[in-house]
Every structure is written in structure tokens, then in C-alpha cells.
C-alpha positions in Angstrom: 8.0 -8.9 -23.3 5.5 -11.7 -23.3 4.1 -11.8 -26.9 0.6 -11.4 -25.6 1.2 -8.2 -23.5 1.4 -4.7 -25.1 1.9 -1.4 -23.3 1.4 1.9 -24.9 0.9 5.5 -23.8 -2.8 6.3 -24.1 -4.0 9.3 -26.0 -6.2 11.9 -24.2 -7.0 12.7 -20.6 -8.2 10.0 -18.3 -10.0 10.2 -15.0 -10.7 7.8 -12.1 -13.7 8.4 -9.8 -15.0 6.5 -6.8 -17.7 7.1 -4.4 -18.5 10.5 -6.0 -14.9 11.7 -5.7 -12.4 12.3 -8.4 -9.3 10.3 -7.4 -7.2 11.5 -10.2 -6.8 12.8 -13.8 -3.9 12.2 -16.1 -2.6 12.8 -19.6 0.0 10.1 -19.0 -2.0 6.9 -18.7 -0.6 3.6 -20.0 -2.9 1.2 -21.7 -2.0 -2.5 -21.1 -3.4 -5.2 -23.4 -3.0 -8.8 -22.4 -4.3 -11.5 -24.7 -8.0 -11.6 -24.7 -8.5 -9.7 -21.4 -10.0 -6.3 -21.5 -7.5 -3.4 -21.8 -6.5 -1.9 -18.5 -5.5 1.8 -17.9 -2.6 2.3 -15.5 -2.4 5.8 -13.9 0.8 7.3 -12.7 0.8 7.5 -8.9 1.7 11.1 -9.0 -1.6 11.9 -10.6 -3.7 10.0 -8.0 -4.9 11.4 -4.7 -3.2 8.7 -2.6 -5.0 10.0 0.6 -8.0 8.0 -0.7 -6.1 4.8 -0.9 -5.2 2.4 2.0 -2.6 -0.3 1.4 -4.0 -3.8 1.8 -2.3 -7.1 2.8 -3.5 -8.8 -0.4 -1.0 -9.7 -3.1 -1.3 -11.8 -6.2 1.3 -13.2 -8.7 1.3 -13.0 -12.5 4.1 -15.0 -14.2 4.5 -12.2 -16.8 4.2 -9.1 -14.7 5.3 -10.2 -11.2 3.7 -9.7 -7.8 0.8 -7.2 -7.5 0.1 -5.2 -4.3 -3.4 -4.0 -3.6 -5.1 -0.9 -2.1 -8.6 -0.2 -0.8 -10.4 3.0 -1.7 -11.7 4.8 1.3 -14.6 7.1 0.6 -16.9 9.0 2.9 -19.5 6.3 3.0 -17.6 3.0 2.3 -14.3 1.2 1.8 -13.9 -0.5 -1.6 -11.7 -3.4 -0.6 -8.8 -4.3 -2.9 -10.1 -2.1 -5.7 -6.7 -1.0 -6.9 -3.5 -2.9 -7.8 0.1 -2.0 -8.6 3.2 -3.8 -9.6 5.7 -2.3 -7.2 8.6 -4.2 -8.8 7.4 -5.5 -12.1 9.3 -7.9 -14.3 11.7 -6.1 -16.7 9.6 -6.7 -19.8 6.7 -4.6 -18.3 8.8 -2.1 -16.3 6.8 0.7 -17.8 3.9 0.0 -15.3 6.2 0.6 -12.3 4.8 3.4 -10.1 1.4 3.1 -11.8 -2.0 2.1 -10.4 -4.8 0.2 -12.0 -8.4 0.2 -10.8 -11.2 -2.5 -10.9 -14.1 -0.8 -12.7 -17.5 -1.4 -11.1 -20.7 0.4 -10.4 -18.8 2.6 -7.8 -15.5 3.0 -9.6 -15.2 4.5 -13.1 -12.3 5.0 -15.4 -13.1 7.2 -18.4 -11.6 9.4 -21.0 -12.6 13.0 -20.6 
């Protein structure tokens, strides 16, 4: 694994909320640390209400993790464009994040330990 990337199972129960709705809760979140970037929580797909997510055409590339795919969050009142990302086929060194989703935290999207 790239020296500056660390992945560990997070303690506790984590939730993700958007637009007033709970999108998911998990006891199996992964915490990814990458250099000086803020830590990111990755939620198993099976613990997320995928009906709220709509696949986007957007992709991005990280030389350490691979190609990220994006999803928009569809709420009753708005669409939060490209607010979620996932590495569908991550590089071997970060394979633990396969089948997980990460969320951009904002004033309308919250990730919190409960």
C-alpha cells in the first residue's frame, strides 16, 4: 500500500444523512487516512439505501486507489450531484474499499458516529 494511505475498521456505529433522510447506518465502516487529507469514512454498500443514489457519468483517477465512480443523492427536494464516490475496482493495495461508498460532507450531507 502507498505509505501515506492507511485503512482500518472504524469503531462504533456510523450514519449518513442527506436531505433529512437517513441513507444508512453501519458498524462496519472503514476509515481511510491519506497523507494530510481529512479522514474519510467508507460505508459498505449493503448498509446504504441505494434507492437514494443515482449513478453519474463522472469519474476521476487516483494513482494510488484507481478510478472512482460517482453517484448523486436524490432527495425529495433536490439532487445532490456527484456527492458520493466509490472505487469499483480499486488497486490491490486498497482492495478493502471495494464495494464501499464515501460521501462528500456538506451542509446537506452528514457523516457521524452515533
